[in-house]
C-alpha atoms as an extended CHARMM CRD file, in Angstrom:
* protein
*
        43  EXT
         1         1  UNK       CA             -3.1400000000       13.8600000000        2.1950000000  PROA      1               0.0000000000
         2         2  UNK       CA             -2.5510000000       13.4070000000       -1.4770000000  PROA      2               0.0000000000
         3         3  UNK       CA             -5.1190000000       11.9500000000       -3.6790000000  PROA      3               0.0000000000
         4         4  UNK       CA             -2.8080000000        9.1350000000       -4.6130000000  PROA      4               0.0000000000
         5         5  UNK       CA             -2.2600000000        8.2140000000       -0.7820000000  PROA      5               0.0000000000
         6         6  UNK       CA             -6.0930000000        8.4290000000       -0.0930000000  PROA      6               0.0000000000
         7         7  UNK       CA             -6.6990000000        5.6780000000       -2.8380000000  PROA      7               0.0000000000
         8         8  UNK       CA             -3.8260000000        3.5410000000       -1.3840000000  PROA      8               0.0000000000
         9         9  UNK       CA             -5.1540000000        3.7430000000        1.9770000000  PROA      9               0.0000000000
        10        10  UNK       CA             -8.8760000000        3.3320000000        0.8920000000  PROA      10              0.0000000000
        11        11  UNK       CA             -8.6790000000        0.6280000000       -1.6510000000  PROA      11              0.0000000000
        12        12  UNK       CA             -5.5240000000       -1.3390000000       -0.0850000000  PROA      12              0.0000000000
        13        13  UNK       CA             -5.3820000000       -0.1970000000        3.3430000000  PROA      13              0.0000000000
        14        14  UNK       CA             -1.8840000000        0.7520000000        2.8760000000  PROA      14              0.0000000000
        15        15  UNK       CA             -1.3480000000        4.0070000000        4.6000000000  PROA      15              0.0000000000
        16        16  UNK       CA              2.0010000000        5.5620000000        3.8700000000  PROA      16              0.0000000000
        17        17  UNK       CA              2.5840000000        8.9200000000        3.1100000000  PROA      17              0.0000000000
        18        18  UNK       CA              6.2500000000        9.1050000000        3.0590000000  PROA      18              0.0000000000
        19        19  UNK       CA              9.1360000000        6.8150000000        4.0160000000  PROA      19              0.0000000000
        20        20  UNK       CA             12.6710000000        6.6620000000        4.3720000000  PROA      20              0.0000000000
        21        21  UNK       CA             14.9030000000        4.8510000000        1.9410000000  PROA      21              0.0000000000
        22        22  UNK       CA             16.1150000000        2.3170000000        4.0240000000  PROA      22              0.0000000000
        23        23  UNK       CA             12.4950000000        1.2120000000        4.8760000000  PROA      23              0.0000000000
        24        24  UNK       CA             11.5270000000        0.6760000000        1.1080000000  PROA      24              0.0000000000
        25        25  UNK       CA             11.8920000000       -3.0230000000        1.0790000000  PROA      25              0.0000000000
        26        26  UNK       CA              9.6910000000       -3.7500000000        3.9770000000  PROA      26              0.0000000000
        27        27  UNK       CA              7.2340000000       -1.5040000000        2.7680000000  PROA      27              0.0000000000
        28        28  UNK       CA              7.2350000000       -2.8800000000       -0.6220000000  PROA      28              0.0000000000
        29        29  UNK       CA              6.6610000000       -6.2170000000        0.8990000000  PROA      29              0.0000000000
        30        30  UNK       CA              3.6350000000       -4.8170000000        2.9620000000  PROA      30              0.0000000000
        31        31  UNK       CA              2.2960000000       -3.2100000000       -0.1640000000  PROA      31              0.0000000000
        32        32  UNK       CA              2.4260000000       -6.4250000000       -2.1630000000  PROA      32              0.0000000000
        33        33  UNK       CA              0.4790000000       -8.3000000000        0.5260000000  PROA      33              0.0000000000
        34        34  UNK       CA             -2.2140000000       -5.3370000000        0.0740000000  PROA      34              0.0000000000
        35        35  UNK       CA             -2.3960000000       -6.0790000000       -3.5970000000  PROA      35              0.0000000000
        36        36  UNK       CA             -2.6100000000       -9.7180000000       -3.1520000000  PROA      36              0.0000000000
        37        37  UNK       CA             -5.8570000000       -9.2990000000       -0.8370000000  PROA      37              0.0000000000
        38        38  UNK       CA             -7.2180000000       -6.9500000000       -3.2180000000  PROA      38              0.0000000000
        39        39  UNK       CA             -6.8610000000       -9.5450000000       -5.9890000000  PROA      39              0.0000000000
        40        40  UNK       CA             -8.3080000000      -12.2000000000       -3.8820000000  PROA      40              0.0000000000
        41        41  UNK       CA            -11.2840000000       -9.8810000000       -3.2050000000  PROA      41              0.0000000000
        42        42  UNK       CA            -12.1450000000       -9.4630000000       -6.7580000000  PROA      42              0.0000000000
        43        43  UNK       CA            -10.9930000000      -12.6630000000       -8.3550000000  PROA      43              0.0000000000
């Protein structure tokens, strides 16, 4: 697991090491939700 993937998993709860291009939109929405939760936690 790369350092970046580990940070994303530990900080955001987003665990995705690789993906297919056709899944990018769905994963982007999931990642945005993770960032929103992180923002709420520290706001």
